[in-house]
PDB file with SEQRES, HELIX, SHEET and CRYST1 records, atoms N, CA, C and O in Angstrom:
SEQRES   1 A   88  MET VAL ARG VAL TYR LYS THR ALA ASN ALA TYR ASP ASN          
SEQRES   2 A   88  ILE ASN PRO TRP TRP GLU PRO THR THR LEU PHE MET THR          
SEQRES   3 A   88  GLU LEU CYS ASN ASN ASN LYS ASN LEU PRO MET ARG ILE          
SEQRES   4 A   88  SER CYS PHE ASN TYR THR ASN SER GLY ALA HIS LYS GLU          
SEQRES   5 A   88  TYR GLY SER ALA ILE VAL THR THR ARG ASP ILE GLU MET          
SEQRES   6 A   88  MET GLY ASP LYS LYS ILE LEU ARG LEU LYS ASN LYS LYS          
SEQRES   7 A   88  GLY SER LEU ALA GLY TYR ILE GLN PHE ASN                      
HELIX    1 AA1 MET A   25  CYS A   29  1                                   5    
HELIX    2 AA2 THR A   60  GLU A   64  1                                   5    
SHEET    1 AA1 4 MET A  37  ASN A  43  0                                        
SHEET    2 AA1 4 LYS A  51  VAL A  58 -1                                        
SHEET    3 AA1 4 LYS A  70  LYS A  75 -1                                        
SHEET    4 AA1 4 LEU A  81  PHE A  87 -1                                        
CRYST1    1.000    1.000    1.000  90.00  90.00  90.00 P 1           1          
ATOM      1  N   MET A   1       0.844  -1.179   0.000  1.00  0.00           N  
ATOM      2  CA  MET A   1       0.000   0.000   0.000  1.00  0.00           C  
ATOM      3  C   MET A   1       0.887   1.239   0.000  1.00  0.00           C  
ATOM      4  O   MET A   1       2.028   1.203   0.458  1.00  0.00           O  
ATOM      5  N   VAL A   2       0.350   2.317  -0.513  1.00  0.00           N  
ATOM      6  CA  VAL A   2       1.067   3.579  -0.630  1.00  0.00           C  
ATOM      7  C   VAL A   2       0.453   4.589   0.328  1.00  0.00           C  
ATOM      8  O   VAL A   2      -0.770   4.707   0.399  1.00  0.00           O  
ATOM      9  N   ARG A   3       1.297   5.329   1.078  1.00  0.00           N  
ATOM     10  CA  ARG A   3       0.762   6.351   1.981  1.00  0.00           C  
ATOM     11  C   ARG A   3       0.128   7.463   1.161  1.00  0.00           C  
ATOM     12  O   ARG A   3       0.747   8.018   0.254  1.00  0.00           O  
ATOM     13  N   VAL A   4      -1.111   7.775   1.497  1.00  0.00           N  
ATOM     14  CA  VAL A   4      -1.858   8.819   0.809  1.00  0.00           C  
ATOM     15  C   VAL A   4      -1.930  10.073   1.661  1.00  0.00           C  
ATOM     16  O   VAL A   4      -1.837  11.188   1.146  1.00  0.00           O  
ATOM     17  N   TYR A   5      -2.095   9.891   2.961  1.00  0.00           N  
ATOM     18  CA  TYR A   5      -2.272  11.032   3.849  1.00  0.00           C  
ATOM     19  C   TYR A   5      -1.761  10.681   5.241  1.00  0.00           C  
ATOM     20  O   TYR A   5      -1.908   9.547   5.698  1.00  0.00           O  
ATOM     21  N   LYS A   6      -1.165  11.656   5.904  1.00  0.00           N  
ATOM     22  CA  LYS A   6      -0.705  11.477   7.280  1.00  0.00           C  
ATOM     23  C   LYS A   6      -1.107  12.718   8.061  1.00  0.00           C  
ATOM     24  O   LYS A   6      -0.847  13.840   7.628  1.00  0.00           O  
ATOM     25  N   THR A   7      -1.742  12.517   9.213  1.00  0.00           N  
ATOM     26  CA  THR A   7      -2.149  13.644  10.049  1.00  0.00           C  
ATOM     27  C   THR A   7      -0.958  14.173  10.833  1.00  0.00           C  
ATOM     28  O   THR A   7       0.110  13.561  10.862  1.00  0.00           O  
ATOM     29  N   ALA A   8      -1.161  15.312  11.462  1.00  0.00           N  
ATOM     30  CA  ALA A   8      -0.170  15.835  12.399  1.00  0.00           C  
ATOM     31  C   ALA A   8      -0.168  14.946  13.634  1.00  0.00           C  
ATOM     32  O   ALA A   8      -1.161  14.271  13.908  1.00  0.00           O  
ATOM     33  N   ASN A   9       0.915  14.934  14.374  1.00  0.00           N  
ATOM     34  CA  ASN A   9       1.001  14.141  15.597  1.00  0.00           C  
ATOM     35  C   ASN A   9       0.215  14.816  16.713  1.00  0.00           C  
ATOM     36  O   ASN A   9       0.214  16.041  16.831  1.00  0.00           O  
ATOM     37  N   ALA A  10      -0.452  14.008  17.531  1.00  0.00           N  
ATOM     38  CA  ALA A  10      -1.175  14.502  18.711  1.00  0.00           C  
ATOM     39  C   ALA A  10      -0.402  14.025  19.930  1.00  0.00           C  
ATOM     40  O   ALA A  10      -0.492  12.856  20.304  1.00  0.00           O  
ATOM     41  N   TYR A  11       0.352  14.916  20.548  1.00  0.00           N  
ATOM     42  CA  TYR A  11       1.224  14.551  21.659  1.00  0.00           C  
ATOM     43  C   TYR A  11       0.475  14.515  22.988  1.00  0.00           C  
ATOM     44  O   TYR A  11      -0.429  15.316  23.225  1.00  0.00           O  
ATOM     45  N   ASP A  12       0.864  13.572  23.856  1.00  0.00           N  
ATOM     46  CA  ASP A  12       0.354  13.479  25.234  1.00  0.00           C  
ATOM     47  C   ASP A  12      -1.162  13.551  25.311  1.00  0.00           C  
ATOM     48  O   ASP A  12      -1.709  14.346  26.075  1.00  0.00           O  
ATOM     49  N   ASN A  13      -1.837  12.734  24.531  1.00  0.00           N  
ATOM     50  CA  ASN A  13      -3.288  12.751  24.502  1.00  0.00           C  
ATOM     51  C   ASN A  13      -3.788  11.328  24.282  1.00  0.00           C  
ATOM     52  O   ASN A  13      -3.537  10.734  23.234  1.00  0.00           O  
ATOM     53  N   ILE A  14      -4.498  10.780  25.271  1.00  0.00           N  
ATOM     54  CA  ILE A  14      -4.993   9.412  25.111  1.00  0.00           C  
ATOM     55  C   ILE A  14      -6.302   9.364  24.319  1.00  0.00           C  
ATOM     56  O   ILE A  14      -6.739   8.284  23.921  1.00  0.00           O  
ATOM     57  N   ASN A  15      -6.930  10.516  24.085  1.00  0.00           N  
ATOM     58  CA  ASN A  15      -8.133  10.608  23.260  1.00  0.00           C  
ATOM     59  C   ASN A  15      -7.936  11.724  22.230  1.00  0.00           C  
ATOM     60  O   ASN A  15      -8.577  12.772  22.315  1.00  0.00           O  
ATOM     61  N   PRO A  16      -7.049  11.495  21.262  1.00  0.00           N  
ATOM     62  CA  PRO A  16      -6.747  12.571  20.305  1.00  0.00           C  
ATOM     63  C   PRO A  16      -7.932  12.909  19.412  1.00  0.00           C  
ATOM     64  O   PRO A  16      -8.799  12.075  19.154  1.00  0.00           O  
ATOM     65  N   TRP A  17      -7.945  14.144  18.952  1.00  0.00           N  
ATOM     66  CA  TRP A  17      -8.976  14.650  18.053  1.00  0.00           C  
ATOM     67  C   TRP A  17      -8.288  15.487  16.991  1.00  0.00           C  
ATOM     68  O   TRP A  17      -7.456  16.336  17.308  1.00  0.00           O  
ATOM     69  N   TRP A  18      -8.631  15.251  15.726  1.00  0.00           N  
ATOM     70  CA  TRP A  18      -8.056  16.025  14.631  1.00  0.00           C  
ATOM     71  C   TRP A  18      -9.157  16.772  13.918  1.00  0.00           C  
ATOM     72  O   TRP A  18     -10.301  16.323  13.861  1.00  0.00           O  
ATOM     73  N   GLU A  19      -8.797  17.915  13.377  1.00  0.00           N  
ATOM     74  CA  GLU A  19      -9.742  18.674  12.568  1.00  0.00           C  
ATOM     75  C   GLU A  19     -10.093  17.859  11.325  1.00  0.00           C  
ATOM     76  O   GLU A  19      -9.250  17.116  10.823  1.00  0.00           O  
ATOM     77  N   PRO A  20     -11.307  17.981  10.826  1.00  0.00           N  
ATOM     78  CA  PRO A  20     -11.683  17.254   9.607  1.00  0.00           C  
ATOM     79  C   PRO A  20     -10.772  17.619   8.437  1.00  0.00           C  
ATOM     80  O   PRO A  20     -10.309  18.753   8.317  1.00  0.00           O  
ATOM     81  N   THR A  21     -10.531  16.643   7.591  1.00  0.00           N  
ATOM     82  CA  THR A  21      -9.691  16.815   6.414  1.00  0.00           C  
ATOM     83  C   THR A  21     -10.487  16.420   5.185  1.00  0.00           C  
ATOM     84  O   THR A  21     -11.266  15.467   5.224  1.00  0.00           O  
ATOM     85  N   THR A  22     -10.296  17.143   4.105  1.00  0.00           N  
ATOM     86  CA  THR A  22     -10.959  16.828   2.845  1.00  0.00           C  
ATOM     87  C   THR A  22      -9.913  16.390   1.829  1.00  0.00           C  
ATOM     88  O   THR A  22      -8.923  17.086   1.606  1.00  0.00           O  
ATOM     89  N   LEU A  23     -10.138  15.236   1.216  1.00  0.00           N  
ATOM     90  CA  LEU A  23      -9.273  14.743   0.150  1.00  0.00           C  
ATOM     91  C   LEU A  23     -10.127  14.526  -1.094  1.00  0.00           C  
ATOM     92  O   LEU A  23     -11.291  14.135  -0.998  1.00  0.00           O  
ATOM     93  N   PHE A  24      -9.556  14.777  -2.235  1.00  0.00           N  
ATOM     94  CA  PHE A  24     -10.246  14.497  -3.494  1.00  0.00           C  
ATOM     95  C   PHE A  24     -10.193  13.002  -3.772  1.00  0.00           C  
ATOM     96  O   PHE A  24      -9.243  12.330  -3.369  1.00  0.00           O  
ATOM     97  N   MET A  25     -11.198  12.478  -4.453  1.00  0.00           N  
ATOM     98  CA  MET A  25     -11.247  11.050  -4.769  1.00  0.00           C  
ATOM     99  C   MET A  25     -10.025  10.628  -5.582  1.00  0.00           C  
ATOM    100  O   MET A  25      -9.540   9.507  -5.424  1.00  0.00           O  
ATOM    101  N   THR A  26      -9.529  11.494  -6.439  1.00  0.00           N  
ATOM    102  CA  THR A  26      -8.340  11.146  -7.224  1.00  0.00           C  
ATOM    103  C   THR A  26      -7.122  10.970  -6.319  1.00  0.00           C  
ATOM    104  O   THR A  26      -6.271  10.127  -6.600  1.00  0.00           O  
ATOM    105  N   GLU A  27      -7.020  11.749  -5.239  1.00  0.00           N  
ATOM    106  CA  GLU A  27      -5.918  11.624  -4.286  1.00  0.00           C  
ATOM    107  C   GLU A  27      -6.067  10.373  -3.426  1.00  0.00           C  
ATOM    108  O   GLU A  27      -5.096   9.664  -3.159  1.00  0.00           O  
ATOM    109  N   LEU A  28      -7.287  10.120  -3.003  1.00  0.00           N  
ATOM    110  CA  LEU A  28      -7.548   9.054  -2.050  1.00  0.00           C  
ATOM    111  C   LEU A  28      -7.461   7.664  -2.673  1.00  0.00           C  
ATOM    112  O   LEU A  28      -6.791   6.779  -2.142  1.00  0.00           O  
ATOM    113  N   CYS A  29      -8.140   7.481  -3.800  1.00  0.00           N  
ATOM    114  CA  CYS A  29      -8.222   6.129  -4.362  1.00  0.00           C  
ATOM    115  C   CYS A  29      -8.211   6.112  -5.889  1.00  0.00           C  
ATOM    116  O   CYS A  29      -8.628   5.128  -6.501  1.00  0.00           O  
ATOM    117  N   ASN A  30      -7.738   7.191  -6.506  1.00  0.00           N  
ATOM    118  CA  ASN A  30      -7.680   7.279  -7.968  1.00  0.00           C  
ATOM    119  C   ASN A  30      -9.048   7.006  -8.594  1.00  0.00           C  
ATOM    120  O   ASN A  30      -9.149   6.378  -9.648  1.00  0.00           O  
ATOM    121  N   ASN A  31     -10.101   7.490  -7.921  1.00  0.00           N  
ATOM    122  CA  ASN A  31     -11.502   7.347  -8.348  1.00  0.00           C  
ATOM    123  C   ASN A  31     -11.988   5.903  -8.409  1.00  0.00           C  
ATOM    124  O   ASN A  31     -13.009   5.628  -9.039  1.00  0.00           O  
ATOM    125  N   ASN A  32     -11.285   4.980  -7.771  1.00  0.00           N  
ATOM    126  CA  ASN A  32     -11.693   3.577  -7.707  1.00  0.00           C  
ATOM    127  C   ASN A  32     -12.266   3.316  -6.318  1.00  0.00           C  
ATOM    128  O   ASN A  32     -11.513   3.109  -5.366  1.00  0.00           O  
ATOM    129  N   LYS A  33     -13.584   3.323  -6.197  1.00  0.00           N  
ATOM    130  CA  LYS A  33     -14.234   3.175  -4.895  1.00  0.00           C  
ATOM    131  C   LYS A  33     -14.083   1.784  -4.297  1.00  0.00           C  
ATOM    132  O   LYS A  33     -14.398   1.581  -3.125  1.00  0.00           O  
ATOM    133  N   ASN A  34     -13.606   0.824  -5.081  1.00  0.00           N  
ATOM    134  CA  ASN A  34     -13.417  -0.539  -4.592  1.00  0.00           C  
ATOM    135  C   ASN A  34     -11.957  -0.848  -4.268  1.00  0.00           C  
ATOM    136  O   ASN A  34     -11.622  -1.996  -3.977  1.00  0.00           O  
ATOM    137  N   LEU A  35     -11.089   0.155  -4.313  1.00  0.00           N  
ATOM    138  CA  LEU A  35      -9.674  -0.022  -4.004  1.00  0.00           C  
ATOM    139  C   LEU A  35      -9.496  -0.124  -2.490  1.00  0.00           C  
ATOM    140  O   LEU A  35      -9.897   0.790  -1.769  1.00  0.00           O  
ATOM    141  N   PRO A  36      -8.905  -1.209  -1.991  1.00  0.00           N  
ATOM    142  CA  PRO A  36      -8.737  -1.331  -0.535  1.00  0.00           C  
ATOM    143  C   PRO A  36      -7.725  -0.324   0.004  1.00  0.00           C  
ATOM    144  O   PRO A  36      -6.693  -0.060  -0.612  1.00  0.00           O  
ATOM    145  N   MET A  37      -8.052   0.232   1.177  1.00  0.00           N  
ATOM    146  CA  MET A  37      -7.175   1.182   1.869  1.00  0.00           C  
ATOM    147  C   MET A  37      -6.970   0.671   3.285  1.00  0.00           C  
ATOM    148  O   MET A  37      -7.881   0.103   3.887  1.00  0.00           O  
ATOM    149  N   ARG A  38      -5.782   0.872   3.807  1.00  0.00           N  
ATOM    150  CA  ARG A  38      -5.542   0.560   5.209  1.00  0.00           C  
ATOM    151  C   ARG A  38      -5.484   1.875   5.974  1.00  0.00           C  
ATOM    152  O   ARG A  38      -4.703   2.764   5.636  1.00  0.00           O  
ATOM    153  N   ILE A  39      -6.302   1.991   6.991  1.00  0.00           N  
ATOM    154  CA  ILE A  39      -6.305   3.164   7.862  1.00  0.00           C  
ATOM    155  C   ILE A  39      -5.722   2.711   9.189  1.00  0.00           C  
ATOM    156  O   ILE A  39      -6.230   1.778   9.811  1.00  0.00           O  
ATOM    157  N   SER A  40      -4.647   3.376   9.624  1.00  0.00           N  
ATOM    158  CA  SER A  40      -3.931   2.969  10.834  1.00  0.00           C  
ATOM    159  C   SER A  40      -3.782   4.128  11.791  1.00  0.00           C  
ATOM    160  O   SER A  40      -3.741   5.290  11.387  1.00  0.00           O  
ATOM    161  N   CYS A  41      -3.702   3.794  13.075  1.00  0.00           N  
ATOM    162  CA  CYS A  41      -3.470   4.777  14.124  1.00  0.00           C  
ATOM    163  C   CYS A  41      -2.255   4.320  14.926  1.00  0.00           C  
ATOM    164  O   CYS A  41      -2.196   3.180  15.387  1.00  0.00           O  
ATOM    165  N   PHE A  42      -1.278   5.231  15.090  1.00  0.00           N  
ATOM    166  CA  PHE A  42      -0.021   4.911  15.763  1.00  0.00           C  
ATOM    167  C   PHE A  42       0.181   5.787  16.988  1.00  0.00           C  
ATOM    168  O   PHE A  42      -0.338   6.901  17.070  1.00  0.00           O  
ATOM    169  N   ASN A  43       0.950   5.259  17.943  1.00  0.00           N  
ATOM    170  CA  ASN A  43       1.411   6.032  19.087  1.00  0.00           C  
ATOM    171  C   ASN A  43       2.791   6.561  18.717  1.00  0.00           C  
ATOM    172  O   ASN A  43       3.714   5.778  18.494  1.00  0.00           O  
ATOM    173  N   TYR A  44       2.940   7.879  18.650  1.00  0.00           N  
ATOM    174  CA  TYR A  44       4.201   8.501  18.262  1.00  0.00           C  
ATOM    175  C   TYR A  44       5.221   8.395  19.389  1.00  0.00           C  
ATOM    176  O   TYR A  44       4.891   8.617  20.554  1.00  0.00           O  
ATOM    177  N   THR A  45       6.461   8.056  19.040  1.00  0.00           N  
ATOM    178  CA  THR A  45       7.562   8.059  19.999  1.00  0.00           C  
ATOM    179  C   THR A  45       8.743   8.802  19.393  1.00  0.00           C  
ATOM    180  O   THR A  45       8.953   8.753  18.182  1.00  0.00           O  
ATOM    181  N   ASN A  46       9.512   9.488  20.227  1.00  0.00           N  
ATOM    182  CA  ASN A  46      10.667  10.244  19.740  1.00  0.00           C  
ATOM    183  C   ASN A  46      11.727   9.342  19.118  1.00  0.00           C  
ATOM    184  O   ASN A  46      12.476   9.780  18.245  1.00  0.00           O  
ATOM    185  N   SER A  47      11.798   8.081  19.562  1.00  0.00           N  
ATOM    186  CA  SER A  47      12.815   7.164  19.045  1.00  0.00           C  
ATOM    187  C   SER A  47      12.528   6.733  17.606  1.00  0.00           C  
ATOM    188  O   SER A  47      13.418   6.225  16.923  1.00  0.00           O  
ATOM    189  N   GLY A  48      11.306   6.930  17.148  1.00  0.00           N  
ATOM    190  CA  GLY A  48      10.932   6.516  15.801  1.00  0.00           C  
ATOM    191  C   GLY A  48      10.306   5.132  15.749  1.00  0.00           C  
ATOM    192  O   GLY A  48       9.865   4.698  14.684  1.00  0.00           O  
ATOM    193  N   ALA A  49      10.257   4.428  16.878  1.00  0.00           N  
ATOM    194  CA  ALA A  49       9.640   3.100  16.941  1.00  0.00           C  
ATOM    195  C   ALA A  49       8.161   3.264  17.297  1.00  0.00           C  
ATOM    196  O   ALA A  49       7.735   2.890  18.389  1.00  0.00           O  
ATOM    197  N   HIS A  50       7.394   3.819  16.380  1.00  0.00           N  
ATOM    198  CA  HIS A  50       5.982   4.116  16.628  1.00  0.00           C  
ATOM    199  C   HIS A  50       5.180   2.818  16.757  1.00  0.00           C  
ATOM    200  O   HIS A  50       5.291   1.918  15.926  1.00  0.00           O  
ATOM    201  N   LYS A  51       4.374   2.744  17.814  1.00  0.00           N  
ATOM    202  CA  LYS A  51       3.560   1.556  18.078  1.00  0.00           C  
ATOM    203  C   LYS A  51       2.207   1.719  17.388  1.00  0.00           C  
ATOM    204  O   LYS A  51       1.541   2.744  17.536  1.00  0.00           O  
ATOM    205  N   GLU A  52       1.815   0.704  16.639  1.00  0.00           N  
ATOM    206  CA  GLU A  52       0.510   0.748  15.985  1.00  0.00           C  
ATOM    207  C   GLU A  52      -0.567   0.342  16.981  1.00  0.00           C  
ATOM    208  O   GLU A  52      -0.549  -0.769  17.511  1.00  0.00           O  
ATOM    209  N   TYR A  53      -1.519   1.263  17.233  1.00  0.00           N  
ATOM    210  CA  TYR A  53      -2.655   0.952  18.103  1.00  0.00           C  
ATOM    211  C   TYR A  53      -3.613   0.003  17.395  1.00  0.00           C  
ATOM    212  O   TYR A  53      -4.031  -1.011  17.955  1.00  0.00           O  
ATOM    213  N   GLY A  54      -3.955   0.349  16.149  1.00  0.00           N  
ATOM    214  CA  GLY A  54      -4.900  -0.464  15.416  1.00  0.00           C  
ATOM    215  C   GLY A  54      -5.021  -0.007  13.984  1.00  0.00           C  
ATOM    216  O   GLY A  54      -4.558   1.074  13.618  1.00  0.00           O  
ATOM    217  N   SER A  55      -5.656  -0.849  13.169  1.00  0.00           N  
ATOM    218  CA  SER A  55      -5.855  -0.511  11.767  1.00  0.00           C  
ATOM    219  C   SER A  55      -7.094  -1.224  11.244  1.00  0.00           C  
ATOM    220  O   SER A  55      -7.661  -2.095  11.904  1.00  0.00           O  
ATOM    221  N   ALA A  56      -7.495  -0.833  10.048  1.00  0.00           N  
ATOM    222  CA  ALA A  56      -8.633  -1.465   9.378  1.00  0.00           C  
ATOM    223  C   ALA A  56      -8.419  -1.366   7.877  1.00  0.00           C  
ATOM    224  O   ALA A  56      -7.878  -0.378   7.380  1.00  0.00           O  
ATOM    225  N   ILE A  57      -8.844  -2.389   7.164  1.00  0.00           N  
ATOM    226  CA  ILE A  57      -8.835  -2.375   5.703  1.00  0.00           C  
ATOM    227  C   ILE A  57     -10.268  -2.074   5.273  1.00  0.00           C  
ATOM    228  O   ILE A  57     -11.209  -2.751   5.689  1.00  0.00           O  
ATOM    229  N   VAL A  58     -10.421  -1.052   4.438  1.00  0.00           N  
ATOM    230  CA  VAL A  58     -11.748  -0.584   4.047  1.00  0.00           C  
ATOM    231  C   VAL A  58     -11.665   0.017   2.644  1.00  0.00           C  
ATOM    232  O   VAL A  58     -10.584   0.405   2.202  1.00  0.00           O  
ATOM    233  N   THR A  59     -12.779   0.098   1.951  1.00  0.00           N  
ATOM    234  CA  THR A  59     -12.846   0.783   0.655  1.00  0.00           C  
ATOM    235  C   THR A  59     -13.697   2.037   0.810  1.00  0.00           C  
ATOM    236  O   THR A  59     -14.433   2.186   1.784  1.00  0.00           O  
ATOM    237  N   THR A  60     -13.588   2.910  -0.139  1.00  0.00           N  
ATOM    238  CA  THR A  60     -14.432   4.106  -0.138  1.00  0.00           C  
ATOM    239  C   THR A  60     -15.903   3.709  -0.212  1.00  0.00           C  
ATOM    240  O   THR A  60     -16.754   4.328   0.426  1.00  0.00           O  
ATOM    241  N   ARG A  61     -16.192   2.685  -0.986  1.00  0.00           N  
ATOM    242  CA  ARG A  61     -17.571   2.178  -1.095  1.00  0.00           C  
ATOM    243  C   ARG A  61     -18.063   1.704   0.282  1.00  0.00           C  
ATOM    244  O   ARG A  61     -19.204   1.979   0.653  1.00  0.00           O  
ATOM    245  N   ASP A  62     -17.218   0.998   1.037  1.00  0.00           N  
ATOM    246  CA  ASP A  62     -17.596   0.554   2.392  1.00  0.00           C  
ATOM    247  C   ASP A  62     -17.969   1.742   3.271  1.00  0.00           C  
ATOM    248  O   ASP A  62     -18.959   1.690   4.000  1.00  0.00           O  
ATOM    249  N   ILE A  63     -17.183   2.803   3.204  1.00  0.00           N  
ATOM    250  CA  ILE A  63     -17.446   3.993   4.013  1.00  0.00           C  
ATOM    251  C   ILE A  63     -18.762   4.630   3.609  1.00  0.00           C  
ATOM    252  O   ILE A  63     -19.540   5.048   4.467  1.00  0.00           O  
ATOM    253  N   GLU A  64     -19.018   4.709   2.305  1.00  0.00           N  
ATOM    254  CA  GLU A  64     -20.284   5.274   1.828  1.00  0.00           C  
ATOM    255  C   GLU A  64     -21.482   4.464   2.321  1.00  0.00           C  
ATOM    256  O   GLU A  64     -22.537   5.032   2.602  1.00  0.00           O  
ATOM    257  N   MET A  65     -21.331   3.155   2.427  1.00  0.00           N  
ATOM    258  CA  MET A  65     -22.437   2.271   2.800  1.00  0.00           C  
ATOM    259  C   MET A  65     -22.650   2.182   4.306  1.00  0.00           C  
ATOM    260  O   MET A  65     -23.560   1.481   4.749  1.00  0.00           O  
ATOM    261  N   MET A  66     -21.839   2.871   5.107  1.00  0.00           N  
ATOM    262  CA  MET A  66     -21.970   2.811   6.563  1.00  0.00           C  
ATOM    263  C   MET A  66     -23.221   3.501   7.086  1.00  0.00           C  
ATOM    264  O   MET A  66     -23.566   3.324   8.255  1.00  0.00           O  
ATOM    265  N   GLY A  67     -23.895   4.264   6.281  1.00  0.00           N  
ATOM    266  CA  GLY A  67     -25.088   4.968   6.740  1.00  0.00           C  
ATOM    267  C   GLY A  67     -24.733   6.281   7.410  1.00  0.00           C  
ATOM    268  O   GLY A  67     -23.665   6.844   7.171  1.00  0.00           O  
ATOM    269  N   ASP A  68     -25.644   6.768   8.258  1.00  0.00           N  
ATOM    270  CA  ASP A  68     -25.457   8.071   8.900  1.00  0.00           C  
ATOM    271  C   ASP A  68     -24.307   8.076   9.898  1.00  0.00           C  
ATOM    272  O   ASP A  68     -23.559   9.050   9.979  1.00  0.00           O  
ATOM    273  N   LYS A  69     -24.164   7.000  10.652  1.00  0.00           N  
ATOM    274  CA  LYS A  69     -23.132   6.920  11.670  1.00  0.00           C  
ATOM    275  C   LYS A  69     -21.920   6.205  11.096  1.00  0.00           C  
ATOM    276  O   LYS A  69     -21.814   4.982  11.181  1.00  0.00           O  
ATOM    277  N   LYS A  70     -21.012   6.966  10.515  1.00  0.00           N  
ATOM    278  CA  LYS A  70     -19.850   6.394   9.846  1.00  0.00           C  
ATOM    279  C   LYS A  70     -18.722   6.187  10.856  1.00  0.00           C  
ATOM    280  O   LYS A  70     -17.862   7.051  11.026  1.00  0.00           O  
ATOM    281  N   ILE A  71     -18.738   5.041  11.517  1.00  0.00           N  
ATOM    282  CA  ILE A  71     -17.725   4.720  12.518  1.00  0.00           C  
ATOM    283  C   ILE A  71     -16.979   3.472  12.075  1.00  0.00           C  
ATOM    284  O   ILE A  71     -17.577   2.422  11.838  1.00  0.00           O  
ATOM    285  N   LEU A  72     -15.673   3.604  11.968  1.00  0.00           N  
ATOM    286  CA  LEU A  72     -14.814   2.495  11.562  1.00  0.00           C  
ATOM    287  C   LEU A  72     -14.112   1.952  12.802  1.00  0.00           C  
ATOM    288  O   LEU A  72     -13.485   2.710  13.542  1.00  0.00           O  
ATOM    289  N   ARG A  73     -14.213   0.667  13.030  1.00  0.00           N  
ATOM    290  CA  ARG A  73     -13.581   0.026  14.184  1.00  0.00           C  
ATOM    291  C   ARG A  73     -12.162  -0.390  13.811  1.00  0.00           C  
ATOM    292  O   ARG A  73     -11.946  -1.071  12.808  1.00  0.00           O  
ATOM    293  N   LEU A  74     -11.200   0.026  14.629  1.00  0.00           N  
ATOM    294  CA  LEU A  74      -9.810  -0.358  14.425  1.00  0.00           C  
ATOM    295  C   LEU A  74      -9.497  -1.565  15.297  1.00  0.00           C  
ATOM    296  O   LEU A  74      -9.916  -1.633  16.452  1.00  0.00           O  
ATOM    297  N   LYS A  75      -8.764  -2.509  14.743  1.00  0.00           N  
ATOM    298  CA  LYS A  75      -8.380  -3.701  15.502  1.00  0.00           C  
ATOM    299  C   LYS A  75      -6.864  -3.764  15.612  1.00  0.00           C  
ATOM    300  O   LYS A  75      -6.145  -3.368  14.695  1.00  0.00           O  
ATOM    301  N   ASN A  76      -6.386  -4.268  16.750  1.00  0.00           N  
ATOM    302  CA  ASN A  76      -4.951  -4.415  16.930  1.00  0.00           C  
ATOM    303  C   ASN A  76      -4.478  -5.700  16.255  1.00  0.00           C  
ATOM    304  O   ASN A  76      -5.271  -6.409  15.634  1.00  0.00           O  
ATOM    305  N   LYS A  77      -3.185  -5.997  16.377  1.00  0.00           N  
ATOM    306  CA  LYS A  77      -2.613  -7.165  15.702  1.00  0.00           C  
ATOM    307  C   LYS A  77      -3.196  -8.478  16.194  1.00  0.00           C  
ATOM    308  O   LYS A  77      -3.152  -9.479  15.480  1.00  0.00           O  
ATOM    309  N   LYS A  78      -3.744  -8.487  17.409  1.00  0.00           N  
ATOM    310  CA  LYS A  78      -4.370  -9.698  17.956  1.00  0.00           C  
ATOM    311  C   LYS A  78      -5.822  -9.837  17.521  1.00  0.00           C  
ATOM    312  O   LYS A  78      -6.456 -10.856  17.794  1.00  0.00           O  
ATOM    313  N   GLY A  79      -6.354  -8.815  16.843  1.00  0.00           N  
ATOM    314  CA  GLY A  79      -7.739  -8.860  16.386  1.00  0.00           C  
ATOM    315  C   GLY A  79      -8.736  -8.265  17.351  1.00  0.00           C  
ATOM    316  O   GLY A  79      -9.939  -8.298  17.095  1.00  0.00           O  
ATOM    317  N   SER A  80      -8.255  -7.714  18.469  1.00  0.00           N  
ATOM    318  CA  SER A  80      -9.150  -7.089  19.457  1.00  0.00           C  
ATOM    319  C   SER A  80      -9.442  -5.639  19.071  1.00  0.00           C  
ATOM    320  O   SER A  80      -8.653  -4.996  18.379  1.00  0.00           O  
ATOM    321  N   LEU A  81     -10.573  -5.147  19.524  1.00  0.00           N  
ATOM    322  CA  LEU A  81     -10.963  -3.770  19.261  1.00  0.00           C  
ATOM    323  C   LEU A  81      -9.941  -2.821  19.896  1.00  0.00           C  
ATOM    324  O   LEU A  81      -9.637  -2.932  21.084  1.00  0.00           O  
ATOM    325  N   ALA A  82      -9.411  -1.882  19.093  1.00  0.00           N  
ATOM    326  CA  ALA A  82      -8.386  -0.955  19.579  1.00  0.00           C  
ATOM    327  C   ALA A  82      -8.872   0.490  19.605  1.00  0.00           C  
ATOM    328  O   ALA A  82      -8.238   1.337  20.234  1.00  0.00           O  
ATOM    329  N   GLY A  83      -9.973   0.785  18.940  1.00  0.00           N  
ATOM    330  CA  GLY A  83     -10.485   2.154  18.917  1.00  0.00           C  
ATOM    331  C   GLY A  83     -11.397   2.368  17.736  1.00  0.00           C  
ATOM    332  O   GLY A  83     -11.748   1.426  17.026  1.00  0.00           O  
ATOM    333  N   TYR A  84     -11.780   3.618  17.530  1.00  0.00           N  
ATOM    334  CA  TYR A  84     -12.726   3.971  16.477  1.00  0.00           C  
ATOM    335  C   TYR A  84     -12.224   5.192  15.719  1.00  0.00           C  
ATOM    336  O   TYR A  84     -11.484   6.020  16.251  1.00  0.00           O  
ATOM    337  N   ILE A  85     -12.645   5.280  14.462  1.00  0.00           N  
ATOM    338  CA  ILE A  85     -12.465   6.506  13.672  1.00  0.00           C  
ATOM    339  C   ILE A  85     -13.846   6.852  13.138  1.00  0.00           C  
ATOM    340  O   ILE A  85     -14.542   6.001  12.585  1.00  0.00           O  
ATOM    341  N   GLN A  86     -14.233   8.104  13.310  1.00  0.00           N  
ATOM    342  CA  GLN A  86     -15.540   8.550  12.830  1.00  0.00           C  
ATOM    343  C   GLN A  86     -15.365   9.425  11.601  1.00  0.00           C  
ATOM    344  O   GLN A  86     -14.549  10.347  11.598  1.00  0.00           O  
ATOM    345  N   PHE A  87     -16.138   9.134  10.550  1.00  0.00           N  
ATOM    346  CA  PHE A  87     -16.139   9.914   9.318  1.00  0.00           C  
ATOM    347  C   PHE A  87     -17.363  10.811   9.300  1.00  0.00           C  
ATOM    348  O   PHE A  87     -18.420  10.437   9.807  1.00  0.00           O  
ATOM    349  N   ASN A  88     -17.226  11.978   8.727  1.00  0.00           N  
ATOM    350  CA  ASN A  88     -18.378  12.880   8.580  1.00  0.00           C  
ATOM    351  C   ASN A  88     -18.954  12.768   7.198  1.00  0.00           C  
ATOM    352  O   ASN A  88     -19.930  13.448   6.879  1.00  0.00           O  
TER     353      ASN A  88                                                      
END                                                                             
């Protein structure tokens, strides 16, 4: 997979919040709504050994089909629930 977007780091915050971001479909998935994307959340460390909290594989079509409450569940490497990402 190719990195498409990276947010700013949220330091010293166990419940981080980022301002909404808008990406064009050509940037996000080259207008292919069925292209799988991995969305990941990491814990930033100064050493560079960032720990992955969780991730999910999803398509743009999947996000569109989530209905009004667009919440994506992130799972850790063991498959347990690690957190949520909400789309507007």
